[in-house]
C-alpha positions as CSV (number, residue, x, y, z in Angstrom):
1,M,5.3,17.2,47.1
2,K,3.6,14.5,48.5
3,V,-0.5,14.7,50.0
4,S,-1.0,13.2,53.3
5,T,-2.4,9.9,53.8
6,K,-5.0,12.2,55.6
7,A,-5.4,14.5,53.1
8,A,-5.6,11.8,50.5
9,T,-8.3,10.0,52.2
10,D,-10.5,12.8,54.1
11,G,-12.9,13.4,50.9
12,S,-11.6,16.8,50.0
13,F,-10.3,17.9,46.7
14,H,-6.6,18.1,46.6
15,W,-3.6,19.2,44.1
16,Q,-0.9,17.0,43.8
17,P,1.3,18.8,41.3
18,N,3.2,16.7,38.3
19,P,6.1,19.6,37.6
20,G,6.9,18.1,33.8
21,L,3.2,18.4,33.0
22,L,2.6,21.7,34.3
23,L,5.5,23.1,32.9
24,F,4.1,21.5,29.3
25,V,0.9,23.0,29.9
26,A,2.5,26.7,30.9
27,V,4.3,26.5,27.4
28,F,1.3,25.7,25.3
29,L,-1.9,26.8,27.1
30,P,-0.9,30.4,26.4
31,L,0.4,29.4,22.8
32,T,-3.0,28.3,21.7
33,V,-4.7,30.7,23.2
34,I,-2.8,33.1,21.1
35,L,-3.0,31.3,17.9
36,G,-6.8,31.0,18.4
37,F,-7.2,34.9,18.4
38,W,-5.0,35.3,16.0
39,Q,-7.2,33.2,13.6
40,L,-9.9,35.2,14.6
41,A,-8.1,38.3,13.4
42,R,-7.1,36.8,10.2
43,E,-11.0,35.7,9.9
44,A,-12.1,39.8,10.8
45,E,-9.4,40.9,8.0
46,K,-10.7,38.7,5.5
47,R,-14.3,39.5,5.5
48,A,-13.1,43.2,5.6
49,L,-11.6,42.7,2.5
50,L,-14.5,41.0,0.9
51,D,-16.9,43.6,2.2
52,R,-14.2,46.3,0.4
53,Q,-14.3,44.4,-2.8
54,V,-17.6,44.0,-2.9
55,A,-18.3,47.6,-2.4
56,I,-15.9,48.8,-5.0
57,Q,-17.1,46.4,-7.6
58,E,-20.8,48.0,-7.4
59,Q,-19.5,51.3,-8.5
60,P,-19.7,51.9,-12.2
61,P,-16.8,51.3,-14.3
62,I,-14.2,54.7,-15.0
63,D,-12.1,55.1,-18.3
64,I,-8.5,54.2,-17.1
65,K,-7.0,57.3,-18.4
66,A,-9.4,59.2,-15.4
67,L,-7.0,57.6,-12.8
68,R,-3.7,59.0,-11.8
69,S,-0.8,56.5,-11.3
70,T,-1.1,56.8,-7.6
71,G,-4.2,55.9,-5.2
72,D,-5.4,52.6,-4.2
73,Y,-7.5,51.1,-7.0
74,R,-7.5,47.5,-5.9
75,Y,-10.6,45.8,-7.6
76,R,-11.9,49.1,-9.0
77,P,-14.0,48.3,-12.2
78,V,-12.6,50.3,-15.3
79,F,-13.1,50.3,-19.1
80,A,-10.0,50.5,-21.5
81,R,-9.8,51.3,-25.1
82,G,-7.0,50.4,-27.4
83,H,-5.2,47.4,-29.2
84,F,-3.0,44.5,-27.6
85,D,0.8,44.2,-28.4
86,N,0.7,40.4,-29.4
87,R,4.3,40.5,-30.1
88,R,5.3,40.5,-26.5
89,T,3.6,38.1,-24.1
90,I,3.9,37.1,-20.7
91,L,2.6,33.6,-19.3
92,L,2.8,33.4,-15.3
93,D,3.4,30.3,-14.8
94,N,2.3,27.6,-12.2
95,R,-1.6,28.5,-11.9
96,V,-3.4,25.5,-11.6
97,R,-7.3,24.9,-12.3
98,H,-9.3,21.9,-12.6
99,G,-6.1,19.9,-10.8
100,Q,-4.4,20.7,-14.3
101,P,-1.1,22.9,-14.7
102,G,-1.4,26.3,-16.8
103,Y,-0.6,29.7,-17.1
104,E,-2.4,33.3,-16.7
105,V,-1.8,35.0,-19.9
106,V,-0.7,38.6,-19.6
107,S,-0.6,40.6,-22.8
108,P,0.8,44.4,-22.9
109,F,-2.3,46.9,-24.1
110,I,-1.6,50.1,-25.7
111,L,-4.1,52.9,-24.4
112,A,-6.0,54.7,-27.5
113,G,-4.2,57.9,-27.9
114,S,-1.4,57.3,-26.0
115,D,2.0,55.3,-25.9
116,R,1.3,54.2,-22.5
117,L,1.0,50.3,-21.7
118,I,-1.7,48.7,-19.2
119,L,-0.3,44.9,-18.5
120,V,-3.8,42.8,-19.3
121,N,-4.7,39.3,-17.3
122,R,-6.7,37.7,-19.9
123,G,-7.3,34.7,-18.0
124,W,-6.2,31.3,-17.3
125,I,-4.8,28.6,-20.5
126,A,-3.7,25.1,-20.0
127,G,-0.4,24.1,-20.5
128,S,1.6,21.0,-21.8
129,V,2.6,18.0,-19.7
130,D,6.2,18.6,-21.5
131,R,7.4,22.3,-20.2
132,S,9.1,22.9,-23.5
133,V,6.3,23.3,-25.3
134,L,4.2,26.7,-24.3
135,P,0.6,27.0,-24.9
136,D,-0.4,28.8,-28.4
137,V,-2.0,32.1,-27.2
138,P,-5.0,33.5,-29.5
139,A,-3.9,36.7,-30.8
140,V,-6.3,39.3,-30.7
141,R,-6.3,42.3,-33.0
142,G,-7.4,45.9,-34.0
143,E,-8.7,48.5,-31.3
144,R,-10.8,46.9,-28.8
145,L,-12.8,48.1,-25.7
146,L,-12.1,46.1,-22.5
147,T,-13.6,46.0,-19.0
148,G,-12.1,44.6,-15.9
149,S,-10.7,45.3,-12.4
150,L,-7.5,46.8,-11.6
151,Y,-5.2,44.3,-9.6
152,R,-2.0,44.5,-7.8
153,P,-0.8,42.6,-4.8
154,V,-1.4,43.5,-1.6
155,A,2.2,41.7,-0.2
156,P,5.2,40.8,-2.6
157,P,4.3,37.4,-3.8
158,F,5.6,34.0,-3.1
159,R,8.7,33.0,-5.1
160,L,9.9,29.7,-5.6
161,G,13.0,30.9,-7.0
162,A,14.6,34.1,-8.8
163,E,13.0,35.0,-11.9
164,E,14.6,34.3,-15.3
165,W,14.4,37.9,-17.5
166,T,15.4,36.1,-21.1
167,G,14.0,39.0,-23.2
168,L,12.4,36.4,-24.9
169,W,8.8,36.3,-26.0
170,P,6.6,35.0,-24.7
171,Q,8.3,35.6,-21.4
172,R,7.5,32.6,-18.7
173,L,7.4,34.1,-15.4
174,Q,6.0,33.4,-12.0
175,N,4.9,36.8,-11.1
176,L,3.9,39.9,-12.4
177,D,6.3,42.3,-11.8
178,I,5.2,45.7,-13.4
179,D,8.3,48.0,-12.8
180,K,10.7,45.1,-14.0
181,L,8.3,44.6,-17.0
182,A,8.1,48.3,-17.6
183,E,11.8,48.4,-17.9
184,L,11.7,45.4,-20.4
185,L,9.0,46.5,-22.5
186,G,10.7,50.2,-23.1
187,S,7.3,51.8,-22.4
188,S,5.6,53.4,-19.5
189,V,3.3,51.0,-17.8
190,F,0.4,52.0,-15.8
191,P,1.0,50.9,-12.4
192,W,-1.9,48.2,-12.2
193,S,-2.9,45.0,-14.2
194,L,-6.3,45.2,-15.3
195,R,-8.1,41.6,-14.9
196,L,-10.8,41.5,-17.5
197,D,-14.4,40.6,-17.3
198,A,-15.4,37.1,-18.7
199,T,-17.7,39.1,-21.2
200,S,-14.7,41.4,-22.5
201,P,-12.9,40.7,-25.6
202,A,-9.8,39.0,-25.6
203,A,-11.0,36.9,-22.2
204,L,-9.8,33.2,-21.7
205,E,-11.1,31.7,-18.6
206,V,-11.0,34.2,-16.0
207,G,-12.3,34.6,-12.0
208,W,-9.8,34.8,-9.4
209,P,-10.5,34.4,-5.3
210,T,-10.4,37.3,-3.3
211,V,-8.9,35.7,-0.6
212,N,-6.8,32.1,-0.9
213,V,-8.2,31.3,2.8
214,Q,-12.1,31.8,3.2
215,P,-13.1,33.7,6.8
216,E,-15.2,30.5,7.7
217,K,-11.7,28.2,7.8
218,H,-10.1,31.0,10.1
219,R,-12.9,30.4,12.3
220,A,-12.8,26.8,11.8
221,Y,-8.9,26.8,13.1
222,A,-10.0,29.3,15.7
223,V,-12.1,26.5,16.7
224,Q,-9.6,23.7,16.7
225,W,-7.0,25.5,18.8
226,F,-9.5,26.9,21.9
227,S,-10.4,23.1,21.6
228,M,-6.7,22.2,22.4
229,A,-6.4,25.0,24.8
230,T,-9.4,23.3,26.7
231,A,-8.1,20.2,26.6
232,L,-4.8,21.4,28.1
233,L,-6.6,22.8,31.0
234,I,-8.8,19.6,31.8
235,L,-5.5,17.7,31.6
236,A,-3.6,20.1,33.7
237,I,-6.6,19.6,36.3
238,V,-6.7,16.1,36.0
239,A,-3.2,15.2,36.4
240,N,-2.7,17.4,38.8
241,S,-5.0,16.8,41.4
242,N,-7.0,14.1,43.2
243,I,-10.3,15.4,41.1
244,V,-10.5,11.5,39.5
245,S,-10.5,9.8,42.7
246,L,-13.4,11.8,44.2
247,M,-15.4,11.4,41.0
248,K,-15.2,7.3,41.7
249,K,-15.9,7.9,44.6
250,Q,-18.9,10.0,44.2
251,G,-20.3,7.6,41.8
252,R,-19.7,4.3,44.0
253,K,-22.0,6.2,46.6
254,T,-24.6,7.2,43.8
255,D,-24.6,3.5,43.2
256,E,-25.2,2.1,46.7
C-alpha cells in the first residue's frame, strides 16, 4: 500500500503497513504476553507452596505411626522410633552441593514394634571423581528417635535414563521410587520418605529447597516477557507508520 505524496507531506499521522513485519508481530506479540502471564501464574504457585510449607512446619511433630497411609503429609513434621537397616542403603545419584558431585543417602528405618519400614533421607554426602568408588556411609546402630518432615515429589521426577535395579547394596539410583523399593526390600514401606532434621541422629548434610526456582525469579522472567511485548508493539508502530518522520519534523520546528 502506497501513501500519496499529499498524505506523506501534510504533517499528519499515517499508517504505511509492512506486511512481513506485521505478520512477525502478530505471531510473537501474543506469545510474549501469554508467557509473561504464565510466569506470573508460576510465581503465585510457588508462593502458595512456600506459604503452605511454612504453615505445616509450624505444627508440632507427631508420631509417624499415628498417620494413615493415605493423605497429603508433604512437609508434615513427624518423629519415629526404631532402628536402621544398615545392610541396605540407597544412594541417590547426581546430587550436587557446593559445586561438588555427591549422593543423598537413604536408609530403610524399621519402626519400633513393627515390621514396617520408612525410607529415611539422611542428607548429602560427597562422592568420588571415580564413579566406581562409592562413599563410605557411616552406619547408625541401636534404637533411635528420629525427627524430620515427610516428603514425596509432586510430579514424577525427571530421569536421565532407565534405573538399574541390581539388587546389590548400596543401590545407586537416580530417584526414590518407593513402590519399586518396597518390592526390592520385600517389606511394607510407608509411602512417604522422611527427610531428617539437622539435629536428628544419623543426619548428614541436610537441607532441601522447597522450590527449584524462587518466586522472585518468575516475576523477573515475567517482566522480561512483558518488556519484549512492549518492544514489539513499539517496533510495529514505528515500522508501519510515519511517526518517526513526524517526530523529526516536530524536532526541527522546536529548534527553529
